C-alpha positions, 0 to 999 in steps of 0.5 A: 500500500505504502509503496504506491506513494512512489508510483509515477504511473501516467505522469510526464517527466522532462529530464534535461541532460538526459542523454547520458551519465546521471541524466540517463540514470534519472530517465530510466529510474523515473520510467521504471517508476511509471513515468513517461519521459521527455529526454532533453539533450543537445545531442540528438543521438544520445537523447534518442538512445536514452528514449529508446531504452525508456521505451524498452521499459514500456513507457512512452518517450520523446527525444527533444534536442535542445540547448537549455541555455537558449530561451527560444529553444526551451520554449519550443521544447516545453510547447512540444511536450505539452502538444504530445503529452498534454501536461508536464508533471515533473521537471528534472533540471540535470543539465550542467557540468564543467570541462577541463578547459574551463577549470582554471584559477579565477584570476586567469579566467576569462569572461567567456568561460565564466558565462559559459559555465554559469549559463549551463548550470544556473541560467538553464535551471531558471529558463526551464523552471520558468517555462515549465512552471507556467504549465504546471500552474495551469494544472495546479500541481507539479514537481521540480527537482534540481541537480546541484553539487557538493561543491556548492557549499565549499571553495573550489579554486579550479572551478569557481563558476561551477561551484558558484552556479551550483550554489545558485541552484540551491538558492533558486530552488528555495526561492522557486519553492516559496513562489510556487507552493501556493500552486501545489508545485514543489521544488527540491534539489539533490546535491550529488557527491562524486559520481565518476563516469568510469568505475576505476574508483569503485573501491574508494570512499567511506562506503567502499565505493564511489557513487553511481548514476542510480544512487542519484536517480532513486532519490530523484524519484522520491522527490518527484513522487507523492512519498515526499508530498510535504517536502519542498525547498530542501536539498538532499545531499547524496555523497556517501559521507565523503568530503569533496576535494578542494582541487588545491 
């Protein structure tokens, strides 16, 4: 009886950055919980590959190549989702990250690098949340789950724009939760620890391993489901009790 609280049957979820890694894990977990999935990714190929895996689970899925830093593309993505599925019940703002070429000391950092990283990690959350919230308000319900990072709460000398933008995601989560609560829309965040793309670190960490995409995906399912119906404006840290490195 109680497990029905986690059931997402018939709901539609948008997952940004859903083509690979953590985003793909989130798509598959939400699908296993019953949701239909809109896979949003800049790469059409990876989005379509994940959408195909969702369909193999038995759920409907749609791949929409989108630059989530572009206002017009975000609007088009939301409009297409509503056109195909009729509603949006869940938004997971997962798109984000940093790359080796953007990890430089702040005194050597260009404005271009700063804008690129902050736009990807923070502006995208604003654009997608604003566009989807307008749809959710019409339906008087919805869930938004934002993916932050353990770097949001500590200095990161080699990745200042990434850490700063992820800290901004937490504040934006709290602000959206306050603004959208009267419309029965909940907004929460997950703050992952180290989730390596390869398993060479699997024997490390306080729990004897590093995290996997599934370790993040199932907490997202919890936040998106009725099991967390009185939880909003909160940040759930999923880091295996391992303190983040400072990149010193």
